[in-house]
DSSP file (Angstrom, degrees, kcal/mol; ACC not computed):
  #  RESIDUE AA STRUCTURE BP1 BP2  ACC     N-H-->O    O-->H-N    N-H-->O    O-->H-N    TCO  KAPPA ALPHA  PHI   PSI    X-CA   Y-CA   Z-CA
    1    1 A X              0   0    0      0, 0.0     2,-0.3     0, 0.0    52,-0.0   0.000 360.0 360.0 360.0 127.6   -8.7  -11.9  -11.0
    2    2 A X        -     0   0    0     51,-0.1     2,-0.2     1,-0.0     0, 0.0  -0.665 360.0-119.8 -93.2 148.9  -11.3  -12.3   -8.3
    3    3 A X        -     0   0    0     -2,-0.3    50,-0.2     1,-0.1     2,-0.1  -0.572  21.0-127.5 -85.3 147.9  -12.8   -9.4   -6.4
    4    4 A X        -     0   0    0     48,-2.3     3,-0.1    -2,-0.2    -1,-0.1  -0.411  45.5 -75.2 -82.2 167.7  -12.6   -9.0   -2.7
    5    5 A X        -     0   0    0      1,-0.1    -1,-0.2    -2,-0.1     0, 0.0  -0.363  63.5 -89.1 -61.9 143.9  -15.7   -8.4   -0.5
    6    6 A X        +     0   0    0     -3,-0.1     2,-0.3    -2,-0.0    -1,-0.1  -0.295  63.8 159.8 -56.0 137.0  -17.0   -4.8   -0.8
    7    7 A X        -     0   0    0     41,-0.1     2,-0.4    -3,-0.1    44,-0.1  -0.961  35.8-125.4-154.0 161.9  -15.4   -2.6    1.8
    8    8 A X        -     0   0    0     -2,-0.3    20,-2.9    21,-0.0    21,-0.3  -0.911  36.0-103.7-115.6 146.9  -14.7    1.0    2.5
    9    9 A X  E     +A   27   0A   0     -2,-0.4    18,-0.3    18,-0.2    67,-0.1  -0.418  31.9 176.0 -73.2 140.6  -11.2    2.4    3.1
   10   10 A X  E    S-     0   0A   0     16,-3.4    61,-2.8     1,-0.5     2,-0.3   0.719  71.0 -14.1-105.0 -43.3  -10.2    3.3    6.6
   11   11 A X  E     -AB  26  70A   0     15,-1.7    15,-2.8    59,-0.3    -1,-0.5  -0.986  56.1-152.2-158.1 158.0   -6.6    4.3    5.9
   12   12 A X  E     -AB  25  69A   0     57,-2.3    56,-2.1    -2,-0.3    57,-1.8  -0.994   2.5-158.1-136.3 143.5   -3.9    4.1    3.1
   13   13 A X  E     -A   24   0A   0     11,-2.0    11,-2.3    -2,-0.4     2,-0.4  -0.991  16.1-156.9-119.0 122.7   -0.1    4.0    3.2
   14   14 A X  E     +A   23   0A   0     -2,-0.5     2,-0.3     9,-0.2     9,-0.2  -0.817  12.5 178.8-104.2 141.4    1.6    5.0    0.0
   15   15 A X  E     -A   22   0A   0      7,-2.5     7,-3.3    -2,-0.4     2,-0.5  -0.984  31.2-115.7-136.3 146.6    5.2    4.0   -1.0
   16   16 A X  E     +A   21   0A   0     -2,-0.3     2,-0.2     5,-0.2     5,-0.2  -0.716  43.4 170.7 -81.6 129.8    7.3    4.7   -4.0
   17   17 A X  E >   -A   20   0A   0      3,-2.9     3,-1.7    -2,-0.5     2,-0.5  -0.721  46.2 -62.4-127.9 178.4    8.1    1.6   -5.9
   18   18 A X  T 3  S+     0   0    0      1,-0.3    -1,-0.0    -2,-0.2     3,-0.0  -0.521 124.4   5.1 -64.8 117.4    9.6    0.7   -9.2
   19   19 A X  T 3  S-     0   0    0     -2,-0.5     2,-0.3    -3,-0.0    -1,-0.3   0.506 132.7 -29.0  87.3   4.3    7.4    2.2  -11.9
   20   20 A X  E <  S-A   17   0A   0     -3,-1.7    -3,-2.9    17,-0.0     2,-0.2  -0.941  88.4 -32.9 150.4-170.4    5.0    4.0   -9.6
   21   21 A X  E     -A   16   0A   0     17,-0.3    17,-2.5    -2,-0.3     2,-0.4  -0.587  41.7-151.7 -87.2 145.9    3.3    4.2   -6.2
   22   22 A X  E     -AC  15  37A   0     -7,-3.3    -7,-2.5    -2,-0.2     2,-0.4  -0.959  13.2-157.8-114.5 132.8    2.3    1.2   -4.1
   23   23 A X  E     -AC  14  36A   0     13,-3.2    13,-2.1    -2,-0.4     2,-0.5  -0.916  13.4-162.0-116.2 139.8   -0.6    1.4   -1.7
   24   24 A X  E     -AC  13  35A   0    -11,-2.3   -11,-2.0    -2,-0.4     2,-0.5  -0.976  20.9-164.9-115.3 114.3   -1.5   -0.6    1.3
   25   25 A X  E     -AC  12  34A   0      9,-3.3     9,-2.5    -2,-0.5     2,-0.5  -0.872  11.1-158.5-109.2 128.6   -5.2    0.0    2.1
   26   26 A X  E     -AC  11  33A   0    -15,-2.8   -16,-3.4    -2,-0.5   -15,-1.7  -0.915  19.8-144.1-101.7 126.7   -6.8   -1.0    5.4
   27   27 A X  E     -A    9   0A   0      5,-0.5   -18,-0.2    -2,-0.5     3,-0.0  -0.359  24.3-108.5 -86.2 168.7  -10.6   -1.4    5.1
   28   28 A X  S    S+     0   0    0    -20,-2.9     2,-0.3    -2,-0.1   -19,-0.1   0.790 103.0  12.4 -65.1 -28.5  -13.3   -0.5    7.6
   29   29 A X  S    S+     0   0    0    -21,-0.3    -2,-0.2     3,-0.1     3,-0.1  -0.941  88.6  73.3-143.8 165.2  -13.9   -4.2    8.3
   30   30 A X  S    S-     0   0    0     -2,-0.3   -23,-0.0     1,-0.1     3,-0.0  -0.402  72.4 -93.3 115.7 168.5  -12.2   -7.5    7.5
   31   31 A X  S    S+     0   0    0     -2,-0.1    28,-0.7     2,-0.0     2,-0.3   0.509  98.3  49.7 -96.9  -8.1   -9.2   -9.6    8.5
   32   32 A X  E     - D   0  58A   0     26,-0.2    -5,-0.5    -3,-0.1     2,-0.2  -0.876  64.1-141.3-129.9 159.0   -6.8   -8.3    5.9
   33   33 A X  E     -CD  26  57A   0     24,-2.9    24,-3.0    -2,-0.3     2,-0.4  -0.589  29.5-127.6-100.8 175.9   -5.5   -5.2    4.3
   34   34 A X  E     -CD  25  56A   0     -9,-2.5    -9,-3.3    22,-0.3     2,-0.4  -0.979  14.8-158.5-133.3 143.4   -4.8   -5.0    0.6
   35   35 A X  E     +CD  24  55A   0     20,-2.5    20,-2.1    -2,-0.4     2,-0.3  -0.941  26.9 133.6-122.9 141.8   -1.8   -4.0   -1.5
   36   36 A X  E     -C   23   0A   0    -13,-2.1   -13,-3.2    -2,-0.4     2,-0.2  -0.980  48.6 -80.5-170.8 175.5   -1.6   -2.8   -5.1
   37   37 A X  E     -C   22   0A   0     -2,-0.3     2,-1.0   -15,-0.2   -15,-0.2  -0.601  37.2-117.0 -90.8 149.8   -0.3   -0.3   -7.6
   38   38 A X        +     0   0    0    -17,-2.5   -17,-0.3    -2,-0.2     8,-0.1  -0.783  46.4 159.2 -83.7 104.6   -1.6    3.2   -8.2
   39   39 A X        +     0   0    0     -2,-1.0    -1,-0.2     3,-0.1     2,-0.2   0.530  49.7  65.5-106.5 -10.9   -2.7    2.8  -11.8
   40   40 A X  S    S-     0   0    0      2,-0.2     6,-0.0    -3,-0.1    -2,-0.0  -0.458  82.4-117.0-108.0 179.6   -5.2    5.7  -12.1
   41   41 A X  S    S+     0   0    0     -2,-0.2     2,-0.4     1,-0.0     3,-0.1   0.219  92.5  70.3-102.4  14.1   -4.9    9.5  -11.8
   42   42 A X     >  -     0   0    0      1,-0.1     4,-2.5     2,-0.0    -2,-0.2  -0.997  69.0-145.5-134.3 130.7   -7.1    9.8   -8.7
   43   43 A X  H  > S+     0   0    0     -2,-0.4     4,-2.6     1,-0.2     5,-0.2   0.901 103.4  52.3 -61.5 -40.4   -6.2    8.7   -5.2
   44   44 A X  H  > S+     0   0    0      1,-0.2     4,-2.3     2,-0.2    -1,-0.2   0.907 111.3  46.4 -63.4 -41.5   -9.8    7.8   -4.5
   45   45 A X  H  > S+     0   0    0      2,-0.2     4,-2.4     1,-0.2    -1,-0.2   0.886 112.2  51.2 -67.8 -38.4  -10.0    5.6   -7.6
   46   46 A X  H  X S+     0   0    0     -4,-2.5     4,-2.6     2,-0.2    -2,-0.2   0.934 111.4  47.3 -62.1 -45.8   -6.7    4.0   -6.8
   47   47 A X  H  X S+     0   0    0     -4,-2.6     4,-2.5     1,-0.2    -2,-0.2   0.921 112.9  48.4 -62.9 -44.9   -7.8    3.2   -3.2
   48   48 A X  H  X S+     0   0    0     -4,-2.3     4,-1.9     1,-0.2    -1,-0.2   0.897 112.4  49.4 -62.6 -39.9  -11.1    1.8   -4.4
   49   49 A X  H  X S+     0   0    0     -4,-2.4     4,-3.0     2,-0.2     5,-0.4   0.909 110.7  49.2 -66.5 -42.3   -9.3   -0.3   -7.1
   50   50 A X  H  X S+     0   0    0     -4,-2.6     4,-2.4     1,-0.2    -2,-0.2   0.913 111.4  49.9 -64.0 -42.2   -6.8   -1.7   -4.5
   51   51 A X  H  < S+     0   0    0     -4,-2.5    -1,-0.2    -5,-0.2    -2,-0.2   0.883 117.6  40.8 -62.6 -37.1   -9.7   -2.6   -2.1
   52   52 A X  H  < S+     0   0    0     -4,-1.9   -48,-2.3    -5,-0.2    -2,-0.2   0.877 136.7   9.5 -79.3 -38.2  -11.5   -4.4   -4.9
   53   53 A X  H  < S+     0   0    0     -4,-3.0    -3,-0.2   -50,-0.2    -2,-0.2   0.401  92.8 118.6-128.3   1.2   -8.6   -6.2   -6.7
   54   54 A X     <  -     0   0    0     -4,-2.4   -18,-0.2    -5,-0.4     2,-0.2  -0.206  68.6 -98.3 -70.8 163.1   -5.5   -5.9   -4.5
   55   55 A X  E     -D   35   0A   0    -20,-2.1   -20,-2.5     1,-0.1    -1,-0.1  -0.534  46.8 -96.9 -77.1 145.8   -3.6   -8.8   -3.1
   56   56 A X  E     -D   34   0A   0    -22,-0.2     2,-0.4    -2,-0.2   -22,-0.3  -0.375  41.6-169.2 -64.6 141.8   -4.3   -9.6    0.6
   57   57 A X  E     -D   33   0A   0    -24,-3.0   -24,-2.9   -32,-0.1     2,-0.1  -0.982  35.4 -92.1-132.6 140.4   -1.8   -8.1    3.0
   58   58 A X  E  >  -D   32   0A   0     -2,-0.4     4,-2.2   -26,-0.2     3,-0.2  -0.341  29.8-146.1 -59.5 125.3   -1.5   -9.0    6.7
   59   59 A X  H  > S+     0   0    0    -28,-0.7     4,-2.2     1,-0.2     5,-0.2   0.891  96.7  56.4 -59.4 -42.2   -3.7   -6.6    8.7
   60   60 A X  H  4 S+     0   0    0      1,-0.2     4,-0.5     2,-0.2    -1,-0.2   0.889 110.3  44.9 -59.8 -39.8   -1.3   -6.6   11.7
   61   61 A X  H >> S+     0   0    0     -3,-0.2     3,-1.1     1,-0.2     4,-0.6   0.895 110.1  54.7 -70.3 -40.6    1.6   -5.5    9.5
   62   62 A X  H >< S+     0   0    0     -4,-2.2     3,-1.0     1,-0.3    -2,-0.2   0.865 102.5  57.2 -62.3 -35.9   -0.5   -2.8    7.7
   63   63 A X  T 3< S+     0   0    0     -4,-2.2    -1,-0.3     1,-0.2    -2,-0.2   0.677 102.6  55.8 -70.9 -15.5   -1.4   -1.2   11.0
   64   64 A X  T <4 S+     0   0    0     -3,-1.1    -1,-0.2    -4,-0.5    -2,-0.2   0.594  88.8  97.5 -88.3 -12.7    2.3   -0.8   11.8
   65   65 A X  S << S-     0   0    0     -3,-1.0     2,-0.2    -4,-0.6    -3,-0.0  -0.395  89.4 -96.2 -76.0 152.3    3.0    1.2    8.6
   66   66 A X        -     0   0    0     -2,-0.1     2,-0.4     1,-0.1    -1,-0.1  -0.521  43.8-124.1 -66.4 133.5    3.1    5.0    8.6
   67   67 A X        -     0   0    0     -2,-0.2   -54,-0.2     1,-0.2     3,-0.1  -0.674  24.7-173.4 -86.4 127.3   -0.4    6.3    7.5
   68   68 A X  S    S+     0   0    0    -56,-2.1     2,-0.3    -2,-0.4   -55,-0.2   0.809  74.2   1.3 -84.4 -34.2   -0.5    8.6    4.4
   69   69 A X  E     -B   12   0A   0    -57,-1.8   -57,-2.3     2,-0.0     2,-0.4  -0.964  58.7-147.6-158.1 136.9   -4.2    9.3    4.7
   70   70 A X  E     -B   11   0A   0     -2,-0.3     2,-0.4   -59,-0.2   -59,-0.3  -0.823  19.8-146.7 -99.0 145.8   -7.1    8.5    7.0
   71   71 A X        -     0   0    0    -61,-2.8     2,-0.3    -2,-0.4   -63,-0.0  -0.927   1.4-147.5-112.6 136.3  -10.6    8.2    5.5
   72   72 A X    >>  -     0   0    0     -2,-0.4     3,-1.4     1,-0.1     4,-0.9  -0.741  31.0-111.4 -95.1 155.0  -13.8    9.2    7.3
   73   73 A X  T 34 S+     0   0    0     -2,-0.3     3,-0.5     1,-0.3    -1,-0.1   0.826 115.7  53.6 -59.3 -36.4  -16.9    7.2    6.3
   74   74 A X  T 34 S+     0   0    0      1,-0.2    -1,-0.3     3,-0.1    -3,-0.0   0.738 102.1  62.0 -70.6 -21.1  -18.7   10.0    4.6
   75   75 A X  T <4 S+     0   0    0     -3,-1.4     2,-0.4     2,-0.0    -1,-0.2   0.811  93.0  69.7 -72.9 -32.6  -15.6   10.7    2.3
   76   76 A X     <        0   0    0     -4,-0.9   -68,-0.0    -3,-0.5    -5,-0.0  -0.753 360.0 360.0 -98.6 130.2  -15.6    7.3    0.6
   77   77 A X              0   0    0     -2,-0.4    -1,-0.1   -69,-0.0    -3,-0.1   0.490 360.0 360.0 -73.4 360.0  -18.4    6.3   -1.8
């Protein structure tokens, strides 16, 4: 599995899926959003993991999804 370019989260949309939550994360920069499963017990760790290893998701589509949480720059390590 290859890593995506380092990025910080701007917003995340969570959905219930088979076997757990699915997150669509929009980064502060870049042409894509990223989608992945919530595998950890911390929302911040899940978001960081999805940004690093999630599958690319069309940015235009991600921006149309209901936002579960917005991140401010100081919030994200």
